[in-house]
N, C-alpha and C positions, 0 to 999 in steps of 0.2 A: 233122273232123280233130282238133279240140280234145279230143273225148272219148277219143281214143287216147292223147293226152298225159296226160290225167287218169288213165286206167287205168294207164299206166306209172308215174306218180308214186305212185298208191295201192299198186301192186304193190311198189314200193321201200319204202314205209312199212311195209307188211305184212311184207315180208321182214325188215326191221329188227326188228320185233317177234318174229319167229320166232328170230332170233339171240339176243335177250334171253332167250327161253324156254330155249334150249339152254345158254346161259351159266348161267342160274339152276339148271338141272339139274346142271351140272358143279360147281357150288359146294357141292352137298349130298353128304354121304358116303353111299355105298351099301354094303349088306351083301354083295352079290354082283355079279359082272360082268353078270349078266342084268338086275339092277335098274338098272344104269347105262344100259342101252339100252331097257328096257321100263318106262317110267314116263310119267306124263301130260305132263311137260314135253317130253321127247324126242319122243314120239309126236305131240303137238300142234305142236311146232316143225317136224318134218318134213312133217306134213300141210299146214301153212301154206306151207311152201316149195314143195310140189307145186302148191298153188293159185296161188302167185305165178308159177310157171313157166307155167301156162296163161294167166294174165292177161298176162304179158309177151309170149307168142306172139300173143295177141289184139291187144295194143298195137302190136306190130311190123307187123301187117297194114295199119295205117293211118297209119304215120309212117315217115320215113326211118330207117334203121339207125343213122346217125351220131348222131341225137338220142337214141335209146334208150340208147346207151352213156353219153352225157353225163348223162342223168337217173339212170341207175344209179349213177353216181359220188356222187350226193347221199345214197345210203344210209349212207355213212360219217357224214354229218352227223346223220341221223336216229338212228343207233345211239349216237352220242355223247350226244345229248339224252335218249334213252330210258334209257341207262345211268345218267345223272345222276338222272333222275326216278324210275326204278323200282328201280335197284340201289344208289343212293346213292354212285356212284363219283365220285371227285374229277375236276374238270376241270383238267388240267395245262396249262401253257403250250404244250407240244408238241402236245397234242390240239387246242387252240384254234387255234394257228397252222396246223397241218396242215389242219384243216377250213376255215379262212379261205382257204387256198391253193386248195382244191378249189372253194369257192364263187366265188372270183375267176376261176378257170379256166372255170367254167360261164358266168359273166357274159361273159367275153371271147369265148368260143365263140359265145354267143347273139348278141352284137353283130356278129359277123363274117358273119352270114348274108348 
Protein backbone atom coordinates (compact mmCIF):
# COMPACT_ATOMS: atom_id res chain seq x y z
CA UNK A 1 0.00 0.00 0.00
CA UNK A 2 2.93 2.33 0.67
CA UNK A 3 4.01 2.08 -2.96
CA UNK A 4 0.69 3.61 -4.06
CA UNK A 5 1.22 6.58 -1.74
CA UNK A 6 4.75 7.00 -3.13
CA UNK A 7 3.37 6.90 -6.68
CA UNK A 8 0.81 9.57 -5.76
CA UNK A 9 3.45 11.81 -4.20
CA UNK A 10 5.78 11.34 -7.19
CA UNK A 11 2.92 12.13 -9.56
CA UNK A 12 2.22 15.35 -7.66
CA UNK A 13 5.86 16.39 -7.82
CA UNK A 14 6.06 15.57 -11.51
CA UNK A 15 2.84 17.47 -12.14
CA UNK A 16 4.32 20.50 -10.40
CA UNK A 17 7.33 20.33 -12.70
CA UNK A 18 5.00 20.30 -15.73
CA UNK A 19 3.35 23.46 -14.41
CA UNK A 20 6.76 25.11 -14.22
CA UNK A 21 7.46 24.15 -17.85
CA UNK A 22 4.14 25.67 -18.95
CA UNK A 23 4.82 28.85 -16.99
CA UNK A 24 8.31 29.09 -18.48
CA UNK A 25 6.76 28.86 -21.93
CA UNK A 26 4.24 31.57 -21.11
CA UNK A 27 7.03 33.92 -20.06
CA UNK A 28 8.70 33.81 -23.47
CA UNK A 29 7.43 35.99 -26.28
CA UNK A 30 6.37 34.06 -29.38
CA UNK A 31 6.28 35.23 -32.99
CA UNK A 32 3.02 33.46 -33.81
CA UNK A 33 0.07 31.83 -32.10
CA UNK A 34 1.26 28.43 -33.34
CA UNK A 35 4.57 28.88 -31.55
CA UNK A 36 2.66 29.56 -28.34
CA UNK A 37 1.30 26.02 -28.38
CA UNK A 38 3.88 24.09 -30.38
CA UNK A 39 7.15 24.47 -28.54
CA UNK A 40 9.22 22.11 -26.39
CA UNK A 41 8.03 23.57 -23.07
CA UNK A 42 4.33 23.20 -23.86
CA UNK A 43 4.66 19.79 -25.49
CA UNK A 44 6.83 18.56 -22.61
CA UNK A 45 4.49 20.04 -20.01
CA UNK A 46 1.43 18.37 -21.46
CA UNK A 47 3.26 15.08 -22.01
CA UNK A 48 4.27 15.06 -18.34
CA UNK A 49 0.69 15.90 -17.37
CA UNK A 50 -0.51 12.85 -19.31
CA UNK A 51 2.05 10.66 -17.55
CA UNK A 52 0.88 12.05 -14.21
CA UNK A 53 -2.70 11.19 -15.06
CA UNK A 54 -1.71 7.55 -15.62
CA UNK A 55 0.37 7.49 -12.43
CA UNK A 56 -2.51 8.94 -10.43
CA UNK A 57 -4.90 6.30 -11.77
CA UNK A 58 -2.40 3.61 -10.73
CA UNK A 59 -2.03 5.19 -7.27
CA UNK A 60 -5.79 5.33 -6.74
CA UNK A 61 -6.01 1.58 -7.36
CA UNK A 62 -4.23 0.90 -4.09
CA UNK A 63 -5.26 3.70 -1.75
CA UNK A 64 -8.48 5.32 -0.57
CA UNK A 65 -9.65 8.27 -2.68
CA UNK A 66 -9.73 10.63 0.31
CA UNK A 67 -5.95 10.31 0.76
CA UNK A 68 -5.32 10.98 -2.90
CA UNK A 69 -7.06 14.33 -2.68
CA UNK A 70 -5.00 15.28 0.36
CA UNK A 71 -1.73 14.33 -1.33
CA UNK A 72 -2.74 16.30 -4.43
CA UNK A 73 -3.14 19.43 -2.32
CA UNK A 74 0.59 19.29 -1.60
CA UNK A 75 1.31 20.15 -5.24
CA UNK A 76 0.82 23.80 -4.30
CA UNK A 77 3.78 23.47 -1.94
CA UNK A 78 5.90 21.78 -4.60
CA UNK A 79 5.05 24.49 -7.13
CA UNK A 80 6.01 27.24 -4.69
CA UNK A 81 9.40 25.62 -4.03
CA UNK A 82 10.08 24.89 -7.72
CA UNK A 83 9.05 28.43 -8.69
CA UNK A 84 11.60 29.79 -6.25
CA UNK A 85 14.36 27.43 -7.32
CA UNK A 86 13.82 27.32 -11.09
CA UNK A 87 12.15 30.62 -11.91
CA UNK A 88 13.58 32.81 -9.18
CA UNK A 89 10.15 33.92 -7.98
CA UNK A 90 9.87 35.72 -4.68
CA UNK A 91 8.31 33.99 -1.72
CA UNK A 92 5.70 36.40 -0.43
CA UNK A 93 4.08 36.23 2.98
CA UNK A 94 0.77 35.27 1.36
CA UNK A 95 2.36 32.34 -0.48
CA UNK A 96 4.11 31.10 2.62
CA UNK A 97 1.04 31.44 4.86
CA UNK A 98 -1.18 29.80 2.25
CA UNK A 99 1.15 26.85 1.91
CA UNK A 100 1.53 26.54 5.67
CA UNK A 101 -2.26 26.33 5.96
CA UNK A 102 -2.28 23.53 3.38
CA UNK A 103 0.47 21.62 5.22
CA UNK A 104 -1.31 22.04 8.56
CA UNK A 105 -4.51 20.78 6.95
CA UNK A 106 -2.72 17.71 5.61
CA UNK A 107 -1.22 17.03 9.05
CA UNK A 108 -4.58 17.43 10.80
CA UNK A 109 -6.25 15.15 8.26
CA UNK A 110 -3.50 12.53 8.69
CA UNK A 111 -3.82 12.58 12.48
CA UNK A 112 -7.57 12.05 12.28
CA UNK A 113 -7.36 8.60 10.70
